[in-house]
C-alpha positions, 0 to 999 in steps of 0.5 A: 515528527508525526506518529504517521508515515504515508508512503508513496512510490513514483515513477513518472508522477509529475502530473499528480505528485505536487497536488497529492502532496499538498492534499496530505498535508492539508488534512487535519491529522498531521502526517509525514510523507516518504517519496520512494522515487525510482529515477523517473525520466519525467522530473518527478524527483525535482518536483518533490525536492522543491517541495521539501523546502516547503514542508521541511521535517514532513516531506522526505525522498529516498531515490532508487537507481531504477524502477525496481517494483512496487514491492521492493519500493514499499519494503524500502519505505517500511525499513526507513519508517523503522528506523524512525519512530513512527507508529502508523505506516500508510501505503498510498498511490500517487494518481489520486485512485486513493482519496487522501482524505481516506487516510483519516478512516484508516487511521481511525481504524488502527488507532481507535478500532483494533486494527492492526492491519487497516484496508482501504476496501473496494469491496466491503460495501459492494463494488465501489470503483469509478472510471474502470472498464467493466472488464478490469473491475470484474478481473479484480473482483474475481481476482479477490474471490480466487484469492480468498478461496485459495488462502482461506483469509476472510478479507473481501479486498485482497489485492488493495493497495491502500493500507495502514500498518501499525508499527508492530506488524512491520516489526513482527514480519521478516521484510527481508523474506518478502518474495514478490515485487508487484501486486502479489506483494499486496497479497503476500503482506496481508496473508503474512500478517493474518498467519501471524495472528494480526487483526485485519480491518476493512473500511469502505473507500471509493477507488477512482482510476488515475485521470492523468499519467499512465497506469502501471498495471501489466499482464506480468504483474497480474500473472505474478499475482494469480500464480503467487497465490498458489505459492504462498499457500504451499510455502505456508503449508510447510512453514510454521508461523510464530504467533505474535506477542500480545 
């Protein structure tokens, strides 16, 4: 078993899933992969199960009954990882918007550079986004500014979904109390780790919008993120965070 687990939530990713898995398994650093599959009607699960015979003890699948949200998919994966001996747990999309080669950069920052939470950041060295319409680039960039203003976190890419957590972070956060299920989940996890005193490191990546399959972004997800930040800040003022044990 590797010390690294890459969690990939899937819903209708038949066009991407085999390519992304083969790319991860070709990396010079051995990494296991857990697919959290939300009952895709397009046959994504069948493709994964076929590949499991080729990559035994490296590829795993957890099937859920329906499309239950990004946040709950990752929480499911985190709990699965903590039941095993993984020391580094990654979040990654299935659609190649996150370059699997960058997993090595995230791992190095967590293993050798003191990162408790490592973010694959689109904005730490300017705006590194490919194939997004300008309106969406501006929306994402302004959203990060808004989150920094409200929360006071010194994180450039506050909504990023390409991340590595060390085991101690996920053991410390009360996963049962994580509230949000959409993209606000990504903000909530960073904010909670920051409030607990963990070291957040950003490494530059180039984010490339999907070329195959359909985007999962919606107005409801964006609204949750905008309103959720205010809720996070308000609740944090009423809550005492117990600093992590060093």
